[in-house]
Structure formats: C-alpha cells, structure tokens
N, C-alpha and C positions, 0 to 999 in steps of 0.2 A: 535325698532329701530333708529327711527330718530325722528324729530318734529312734520313731517306730519301725523306719527303714535298716538302720544300724542292728535294733536291737533283733532284728526279725532275721538278718544276716548272720548276726552273732550264734543266734540259737540253733542255727539251721548247720553252720561250721561245727558248734559243740556235739550235734545231735550225731552229724556223719563221722566225725573224728573217735566219739565215742569219751570223750572224756567229759571230769565233769569243768575245768575251767583250761584256758587258752590263754596265752601271752601274746600280746600285739604290738607289731611296730605300727606307729602313727604317725606320717609328716606330712610337709607341705605339700600340695598340686599344685607345682609351678603351668606359668599357663607361657610357655615355649615352644617349641620343636624336638619332638621324639627324635632320639638319636641313639644309634648303634656304634659304639666304636671296638676294633680287633686291634689286638696288641700279641706279636712274636716275638720269644724273649725280650720282654720287655719293651718292643718298640712298635710306636704306632703305626699300624700298616694300613689302616681301613677305616673311614667311617662313615655309614649310610645313614640318609633319615628313613623315619617310619614307612613315610608313603599312605598309600593305601593299605597299609596293613600287610601286604602281599609283595608288591613291588616299590623299590623306594630309590632314592638318587643319590649316588656317588660325590659326596662331599667332602673328601682327605684333604683335600689342598687349603679350602677357608677353613677345617675346623682346627688345621693344624695351624694356624695364625693366632686361636685364640688361648690367653695368656696363663688361663685356669686349666687349661687340659694338657697333661703333661704327654711331651713327646718321647720322654724313655722315662720308666719306672726305675723304684728302687726298693733295696729290701729282697725279701724270699718271696717276689713274686712268682705265680706258677709260666711255664716256656709259653702257653697258648690259653687266652681268656680276650672274653667278651664283657662289655660294659655296658649298659644302658643310663640312658638319661635325658634331661632338657635344656637345651640350650636356650637363651632368653636373652632379649636388649635390656639391661636394668633402667629405671627413669630418667637416671643423670646422663644416658647417654642418650637417649631417645630424645631426651629436652633440648641437649646440645645439637643432634642431627637436623632436629625441626627449626632452631633457631638459624641454624644454615642455611637452610632450606627457604625462609621466610625471609631471609635478609636477599637472596637471590631471585625471590620472586618467584620461588617454586611451588607446587600445591604442598602442604603438610602431611606426614603420612600418618596415617588413621588410629595403629594401636602399635604397641611394641614388637604383640605376637607376630602380625604381618609381617614387619619390617626384619622381623629376626629372620624369618623363610625366606623372604626375597633377597635380604643381603646372603645368607647360605648358600642360596644356587646363583649367586653373582659367578659370572665367567671369570672376573677379575679378582683374584687375592688379595689384593691393595685394598680394594675397596673393603673385604670383610677385615682385614685388618686394622681398618682407622676407624670402625665403627664401635669397638669395645663391647662387644659378644660376649657374653659369660657363660658357665655352665652347672650345672650341680649333675652329679655320675649317681647312681643308687642302687644300681640292681648289677650283681653280677652274676655272669651264665658262665660256669664251669662243668667241664667232664667230673672233676672229682670235687667235692668240696671240705676242707678239711676245719670247717668249722659248723656249730650247728643251728645259728638262724640268722636270720637278715640283718637284724640289729646289730649283731658281731660281725656278718662280712660287709657292714658299712664302717666299721674300726679297722677290718683289718683292709680295706681298700685305703681306707686316709692313709694309713700307713705307707704304702705302696705308693702315695702322692696324686691322688687323685682328691679331687675337691669335695667331699660329701658334706651331706647335710648333717651338722652336729646336735649332739644333747645340748650342750654348753648356751649354744643360738636359742634353743626350744624350737628348731625347726625339725626337730624330730622326736619322741619319747617312748618307751619302753610302759602299756601300759598292762594290766592286768584284771582290768573291768568295763565293765560301759561306763558309769558316771565318769571315770577319769576320761576315756576316750571323750564324752561329751565333754566335759571339762577343756579337754584340747582343743576342740571344735571350739567350743564358746569364745576362747580367748583369741583366739586368730581370725575368726567374726568382727571381730571390736578390733582389732591390733594390724590388721592386715593392710589397712593405708601408711603404716609408719612401715613397711618393709620396704626397699629399697627395689625392688620388683614386683612384678604381676604376680597372683596365685589366684586361683579360682576354686577351690576348695582345698579337701585332706583326704589323703589317701590312708586307708588302714587294712594293716595286714597281717595272716594269721606268722607270730615271729618266726615257730619254729619250721626249718626245713623237712622235718619229717613229717607233719602234718597237715603241709603246704603240699607235698606229694602224696597223701592218703585223699585229700581233699579232693585234689585233681583239676580239671577242667570243664567246663560246661563248651559248647559249640561259639561262643564267642567271648568267654571271659575266664579269667581264674576263679573257682569257688573261694580260694582261700584270699582274696580281695576284693574292695568296694570304694568308691572312692564316694565322697560326700562334697556334694556341689553347694559355693555360696549361692545364696540370690544376688542380684546385681543389686549395687547400692542405687537412691532411686529416693528424691526428693519433690517438693511442688513448688515452683513459683511463678511470676508472675511475668511474661512475656511484653515488651515496651514496646518492640519494633522489629520488624525484619529488614535486614539489609541484604544486597548481593555483593558474593566475592567474588571477582574474575582471576582464576587461575591462569597459569604463564601458558597454557594451551588453547586458552579463551572459553575454558566450559565456565560455567556462572552458578555459583552454589548459593543457594539462600540461609542466612545465615540467621538464628534465633536472638536477639538482645536481650538478656533475661537481670529480673530484680538478683543482683547477689546473692549465692546461697552457698551454705556448705556443703557438699558432696565427694564422699570417700576420701577428706582429707585435704581436699582442696578448695578455695571459691570457684563459682564456677559464674559468669557472666554471660556467656554465647551457648549456644547448640545448635549443631547441624540441623537444619532440616532435609536434607538431602537434594531435590527436586521439587517439582510443580505438582507431578503426583501424590507424594507422602503429603503436601500440604491441602492437597482436595481430600483422599483419601483421609486424614485425622479433622478437618477440618478446620484449620490452626488459624486462627484471628489474632489480631492485635488486641492488648488488652486483655489476654484469655490467661486461666491458670491453668499451667501445664504440668507436666508428672513428667519429669530430668530422668534420665537413667547412663550408669556411668559402668557399664559392664564391659571394661577391658577397651575401651573407646578411650584415646585421650582430649576428643572432642565429643562431649555427652549430646546423647540424643532425647528429642523429644519424644515420648512414646504414646502420650493420651495426653487428651484435655477434660478438665476437670467442667463437665456442663452445668454440674449446679451453682458454679460462681461465673458461669458468664455474663458480663454487664448485657442490658435489656438493649444500648443501644448499637449492641454490636452488628460490625456489617464484614460479609463474607473478603478474604482476603484475594484481592486482584494483583496476579504475580504481573512481574513485571515484563514487559513488550519490547523495551529498546533496552539495548548493553548498557549500563551503568556508567562505565570506562567510555 
C-alpha cells in the first residue's frame, strides 16, 4: 500500500537472490476475472476461471466469443501452452449495458468486475458474445521456456496473436530501480481514470525467470512478485435529498442526491445508500457533508459523515414507510 512496502519487498528479493540489482517488469493490475486458457497445437481447447484458487469453472464456450482472445495461434508457438490473464468489461460496454437495463426498467449492474464474472458464467454463449468482454493475457505457463524473462515472454505471446500489455501504451514497463517503479505507480494513480477499463493497482515482478525460480513461493504467493493496491477515490460533498428507487422486482433502494462533485474522472450527483440499516448505522442525514467513495462501483457509495460540519438543526432520517410508487 506504500513505497516502504515495495522497498522492503525489493530488498528481500535482492538478499534472497544474492544480487546487487534486479530488473523488474511492472504492469497494470486489471480489475476483472482471472482466467487460464489452454492451447494445443495452437488451438484454444479449454478456459477455466481461477475460482477459489483450487477449483475454477469451465467457461470455454463463453471465452471463445471474446474477440480479443485468439481461437488459433500464429507463428512459432509451442504445441502445448497455458496462458493466464484477466477478462474484464470495458467502461463503454458496461455503460451501454446499464443504459439498456435502465430503458427496460431493470436494476442497474453495480460494477464492471461483477458483471464480467456473471457474464462469463452465463449458460447462454450469445449473452457473453453480445456484451463486449475484453481481455489482457500476461502470464505464460510453459514446460520449456525459450526466453529469459517475463517482459520478453509478453513480446513473444504478442507475436503468437495474444492481446498482451504493451510498453508503447505504457501498460507495462521494464524498471531497474525502486524510483522507476514508484514513478510508474504515481503516473497511473493519477491517470487511471483515463483508461477505458478498471484497474485497482500495479503488479511488480522480478523479470528474469532464473531469479523467479530461485526466489520461489511462500505458502500463499510468489516471493518474486508483489501487488501495489490503489486507494479508492474519495471526495466530500453535501447530501441535499434522499429519494427512493423502485426496481423491477419491487425492491426499494434509497439514493443520496448530492451537490455535484468530481470523482475519479466523472461528475457524481447520486450515491447508493443501500438500505435503511446503512442509513442508521452511519447516521446519514439531509444537509450532511458526506464522504463519497468510488472503488470499482459505477454508483458511488457514502462511506462516512463529517460530523464536525453537521448543521445545528439536523434531524435524524426517517426511512420511507410506504412504497413511493
């Protein structure tokens, strides 16, 4: 979560490897669904979600509908390979889907990640095909490696037809020092709202496979990689009114109508209040100054109230007792 964590991890990696310096591959941490895809003789034969880390779901039929995932490889690919990556729903596809649901009077999907997950598990491949899922593949699993490191393996996977993170888009970078890594992190912490998809951090890997093998694994994770997680974007604003939204099923959701404020690249006017319990727990009231967070949610949520700014004549919120429709 901070520079010190990265520094400690890098120093530990240097000490364990016995080297004075290491090269690192630094790339975006996509906020989607982890996938593992197997190819035999260049042909896609199986796609499995990561699931709980031990057992995943076979989603081969749905993955075959994703345009950015090749059904047949090209070039000098090996006869057997597994590649891992992340399937996600781009902002444009998510917004289009929610617009269609709003017009049909259906409840909106909460965030792109959960929607991508639900879409992948759909029993109907035509649903997956229609939603505009996308994918970045970034980790090759091979019995024999013909290249020295992770960065080089990405370039090779790109030659075989995979959509991989590329240095020209600044989605991946080879770094040789902690200041270089932190510069990459700092850049994307500011610029992530300009991306056409969600990311929630940066992944740093020791680049050369030789040193990855030497560093090995702990019980839970590789010693040669670490993830830096961004803090969820947050702002404060004034809550003017609480209204109630009735979904297609009759479920009622309270909605906070806010003083418009910029958050993570968009203007926010509304935030979800979830239910009566949430309003009571946070003691949310009309005219309160509230803290709003957008952490992968398309509809931001109120996470706290600034009690120091509460008006003297403030009254507790009385939740609706009758259906507003």
